[in-house]
BAKE-481584 format. One record per residue (C-alpha): residue number from 1; x, y, z. Coordinates in Angstrom, 1 decimal, padded with zeros to 4 digits. Each point is the difference from the previous one (the first is absolute). Example, Ala and Ser with C-alpha at 12.3 -4.5 7.8 and 13.67 -1.06 7.14 Angstrom:
<rs>
   pos        u        v        w
     1    012.3   -004.5    007.8
     2    001.4    003.4   -000.7
</rs>
This chain:
<rs>
   pos        u        v        w
     1    220.1    194.9    129.0
     2    000.3    001.1   -003.6
     3   -002.1   -003.0   -001.2
     4   -002.8    000.9    002.4
     5    000.1    003.6   -001.2
     6   -000.1   -001.0   -003.6
     7   -003.1   -002.2    000.7
     8   -001.7    002.9    001.7
     9    000.8    002.4   -002.9
    10   -001.3   -002.5   -002.5
    11   -003.2   -000.4    002.0
    12   -000.4    003.8    000.3
    13    000.5    000.4   -003.8
    14   -002.7   -002.7   -000.7
    15   -002.4    001.8    002.5
    16    000.6    003.3   -001.8
    17   -000.8   -001.5   -003.4
    18   -003.1   -001.6    001.4
    19   -001.3    003.1    001.7
    20    000.8    002.6   -002.7
    21   -000.9   -002.2   -003.0
    22    002.6    001.8   -002.1
    23   -000.3   -002.5   -002.9
    24   -002.9    001.9   -001.5
    25   -000.4    000.9   -003.7
    26    001.1    003.6    000.2
    27    003.3   -001.1    001.7
    28    000.9   -002.6   -002.7
    29    002.9    001.1   -002.2
    30    000.8   -003.3   -001.7
    31   -002.2   -002.8   -001.1
    32    000.0   -002.7   -002.7
    33   -001.9    001.0   -003.1
    34   -002.6   -002.4   -001.3
    35    002.0   -000.3   -003.2
    36    002.6   -002.1    001.9
    37   -000.8   -003.6    000.9
    38    000.7   -001.5    003.5
    39    002.9   -002.0   -001.4
    40    003.2    000.8    001.8
    41    002.8    001.3   -002.2
    42    002.7   -002.6   -000.7
    43    002.6    002.6   -001.0
    44    003.3    000.1    001.8
    45    000.3    002.6    002.8
    46    000.9    003.4   -001.4
    47   -001.1   -000.8   -003.5
    48   -001.8    002.8   -001.9
    49   -002.5   -002.2   -001.7
    50   -002.3    000.0    003.1
    51    000.0    003.8    000.1
    52   -000.7    000.2   -003.7
    53   -002.9   -002.4    000.3
    54   -001.5    002.1    002.8
    55    000.2    003.2   -002.0
    56   -001.7   -001.6   -003.0
    57   -002.7   -001.3    002.2
    58   -000.5    003.4    001.7
    59   -000.2    001.8   -003.3
    60   -002.6   -002.4   -001.4
    61   -002.0    000.2    003.1
    62    000.1    003.8    000.2
    63   -001.0    000.3   -003.7
    64   -002.8   -002.4    000.7
    65    000.9   -002.1   -003.1
    66    000.4   -003.4    001.6
    67   -002.6   -001.6   -002.3
    68    001.4    001.8   -003.1
    69    003.7   -001.0    000.4
    70    001.9   -002.9   -001.5
    71    003.6   -000.8    000.9
    72    002.5   -002.1   -001.8
    73    002.8   -001.8    001.9
    74    002.8   -001.9   -001.8
    75    002.8   -002.2    001.3
    76    002.4    000.9    002.8
    77   -000.7    001.4    003.5
    78   -002.8    002.1   -001.6
    79   -001.9   -003.1   -001.0
    80   -001.7   -000.3    003.4
    81   -001.7    003.4   -000.3
    82   -003.3   -001.8   -000.7
    83    000.2   -001.5    003.5
    84    000.0    003.4    001.7
    85   -002.0    002.4   -002.2
    86   -003.7   -000.5    000.3
    87   -000.8    000.8   -003.6
    88   -000.3   -001.9   -003.3
    89    003.5   -001.3   -000.8
    90    001.4   -002.2   -002.7
    91    003.5   -001.6   -000.4
    92    002.1    000.4   -003.1
    93    003.0   -002.0   -001.3
    94    003.4    001.3    000.9
    95    000.5    003.4   -001.5
    96   -003.4    000.1   -001.8
    97   -002.0    002.1    002.5
    98   -000.2    003.1   -002.1
    99   -001.1   -002.1   -003.0
   100   -002.8   -001.6    002.1
   101   -001.0    003.4    001.4
   102   -000.2    001.3   -003.6
   103   -002.4   -002.8   -000.9
   104   -002.2    000.6    003.1
   105   -000.1    003.7   -000.5
   106   -001.0   -000.2   -003.7
   107   -002.8   -002.5    000.8
   108   -001.1    001.9    003.2
   109    001.0    003.7   -000.7
   110   -002.2    001.2    002.9
   111    002.1   -001.8    002.6
   112    003.1    001.2    001.8
   113    002.8   -002.4   -001.0
   114    003.5   -000.1    001.5
   115    003.0   -002.3    000.1
   116    002.2   -000.6    003.0
   117    003.5   -001.2   -001.0
   118    003.5   -000.4    001.3
   119    003.1    001.0   -001.9
   120    001.0   -003.6   -000.9
   121   -003.4   -000.4   -001.6
   122   -000.6    003.4   -001.6
   123    003.6    000.9   -001.0
   124    001.3   -003.4   -001.1
   125   -002.3   -002.5   -001.6
   126   -002.8    002.6   -000.2
   127    002.1    002.8   -001.6
   128   -001.6   -000.3   -003.4
   129   -003.6   -000.2    001.4
   130    000.7    003.0    002.3
   131    001.5    002.3   -002.7
   132   -002.6   -000.8   -002.6
   133   -002.9    000.4    002.4
   134    001.3    003.4    000.9
   135    000.8    000.9   -003.6
   136   -003.5   -000.8   -001.1
   137   -001.3    002.1    002.9
   138   -002.2   -002.7    001.4
   139   -002.3    001.6    002.6
   140    001.2   -002.1    003.0
   141    002.1    000.7    003.1
   142    003.3   -001.9    000.4
   143    001.4   -000.1    003.6
   144    003.6   -001.1   -000.1
   145    001.9   -001.1    003.2
   146    003.8    000.4   -000.5
   147    002.1   -001.6    002.6
   148    002.9   -000.8   -002.3
   149   -000.2   -003.8    000.4
   150   -001.9   -003.1   -000.8
   151   -001.6   -000.2    003.4
   152   -002.0   -003.2   -000.1
   153    002.5   -002.3   -001.7
   154    003.0    000.6    002.1
   155    001.5    003.5   -000.7
   156    001.4   -000.3   -003.5
   157    001.2    003.0   -001.9
   158   -002.9    001.9   -001.6
   159    000.0    002.6   -002.8
   160   -000.2    002.6    002.7
   161    002.9   -001.3    002.2
   162    002.4    002.9    000.7
   163    003.6    000.2   -001.3
   164    002.3   -002.1    002.3
   165   -003.0   -001.2    001.9
   166    000.4   -003.7    001.1
   167   -002.6   -002.6   -000.6
   168   -000.1   -003.8   -000.2
   169    000.9    000.2   -003.8
   170    002.4    002.9    000.4
   171    001.8   -000.9    003.2
   172    002.9    002.4   -000.8
   173   -002.4    002.8   -000.9
   174   -001.7    001.1   -003.2
   175    002.8    000.6   -002.5
   176   -001.2    002.5   -002.6
   177    002.5   -001.1   -002.6
   178   -001.4   -003.5   -000.1
   179   -003.5    000.3    001.5
   180   -001.1    003.3   -001.4
   181   -001.6    003.0    001.7
   182   -003.0   -000.1    002.3
   183   -003.2    000.6   -002.0
   184   -001.9    003.1    001.0
   185   -003.4   -001.0   -001.2
   186   -001.8    003.0    001.3
   187    002.3    002.4   -001.9
   188   -000.6   -002.1   -003.1
   189   -003.8    000.0    000.1
   190   -000.1    003.7    000.8
   191    001.4    000.7   -003.5
   192   -002.8   -002.0   -001.7
   193   -002.9    002.1   -001.4
   194   -002.6   -002.5    001.3
   195    000.8    000.7    003.7
   196   -002.1    002.6    001.8
   197    001.3    000.0    003.5
   198    003.4   -001.4    001.1
   199    001.4    000.3    003.5
   200    002.6   -001.7    002.3
   201   -000.7   -000.2    003.8
   202    001.0   -001.9    003.1
   203   -001.7   -001.4    003.1
   204    002.8   -000.2    002.6
   205   -000.9    003.2    002.0
   206   -003.4    001.5    000.9
   207    000.5    003.0   -002.3
   208    000.8   -002.2   -002.9
   209   -003.0   -002.2    000.8
   210   -002.3    003.0   -000.3
   211    001.5    001.0   -003.3
   212   -000.2   -003.6   -001.3
   213   -003.7   -000.1    001.0
   214   -000.7    003.3   -001.8
   215    001.7   -001.4   -003.1
   216   -002.1   -003.2    000.1
   217   -003.1    002.1    000.5
   218    000.9    002.1   -003.1
   219    000.7   -003.2   -002.0
   220   -003.5   -001.3    000.6
   221   -001.7    003.4   -000.5
   222    001.8    000.6   -003.3
   223   -001.5   -003.2   -001.5
   224   -003.3    001.8   -000.3
   225    001.6    002.6   -002.4
   226    001.0   -002.8   -002.4
   227    003.2    001.7   -001.1
   228    002.6   -002.7    000.4
   229    001.9   -002.3    002.3
   230    000.8    001.0    003.6
   231    003.3   -001.5    001.3
   232    001.0    000.2    003.6
   233    003.4   -001.4    001.2
   234    000.4   -000.6    003.7
   235    003.7   -000.3    001.0
   236    000.0   -002.6    002.7
   237    002.3   -002.2    002.1
   238    000.5   -003.8    000.4
   239    001.5   -000.6    003.4
   240    000.2   -003.7   -000.4
   241    001.9   -000.1   -003.3
   242    002.0    003.1    000.8
   243    001.1   -001.9    003.2
   244   -000.9    002.9    002.2
   245   -002.3    000.9    002.8
   246   -003.1    002.1   -000.9
   247    001.6    003.1    001.4
   248    003.3   -000.7   -001.8
   249   -001.8   -000.6   -003.3
   250   -001.9    003.3    000.3
   251    003.3    001.8    000.6
   252    001.6   -001.7   -002.9
   253   -003.0    000.8   -002.2
   254    000.4    003.7    000.9
   255    003.8    000.1   -000.6
   256    000.1   -002.2   -003.1
   257   -003.3   -000.7   -001.7
   258   -001.6    003.4    000.1
   259    003.1    001.9   -001.4
   260    000.0   -002.4   -002.9
   261   -003.8    000.0   -000.4
   262   -001.0    003.6    001.1
   263   -003.5    000.5    001.3
   264   -002.5    002.3   -001.5
   265   -002.3    000.6   -003.0
   266    001.6   -000.7   -003.4
   267   -003.1    000.8   -002.0
   268   -003.2    001.7    001.1
   269   -003.2    001.0   -001.9
   270    000.0    003.3   -001.7
   271   -002.4    002.1    002.1
   272   -000.9    002.2   -003.0
   273   -001.3   -003.1   -001.8
   274   -002.3   -001.0    002.8
</rs>
């Protein structure tokens, strides 16, 4: 009896859809921007990379700069950005994305140039390139995904791994006495005179997604002012390497990651100068 009723309700629903034609343009609230390819994301369920990709694509599309934008992807989970973003992309050696972006921007100053890097790439092997790019005030946008682990290579301890946080190379937790403190890259670059706009955001909730998109929009817009480096950290999760479900990882992020890496603007343009 219940099965028959379900079949009847499904048929009724299909009939309503067909009769009312509700899938019309003015009713559409979500659609894929043309700045994303049709390639399905390979990221693990709950990972923030996919959301970040989507936001970058939306901003590029809304600013109508698809033909004027060049992205640089290094090694790590971030390396596959060129499979998903329908723009000019180039790959850099591990940690060297900001150096490659510097070269591209100097040769093609009229282009919008950005890097997309994880914490293992940007804050470990790429520390020198990142700091010197920001210190020189290169007119590029750096987007930094911080999930406190080496995501692609098995979950080793990263420079951003929290105190006492377990990883494959710190199975008893990060010991500050022997392993040092987590590196707060965004706080560091905010102190450099070459940075123009520095902010830390997240993408685990709708409200945070909107704020992160606004930050990315600002990061691209500010390039036209040619006043220095824009740096956007996105505090994210890694359910697979954290050994959690997506929901658990979001909760852990809120209770542990965000208190250590507080969200918000660390450096904003002086309105009087503009």
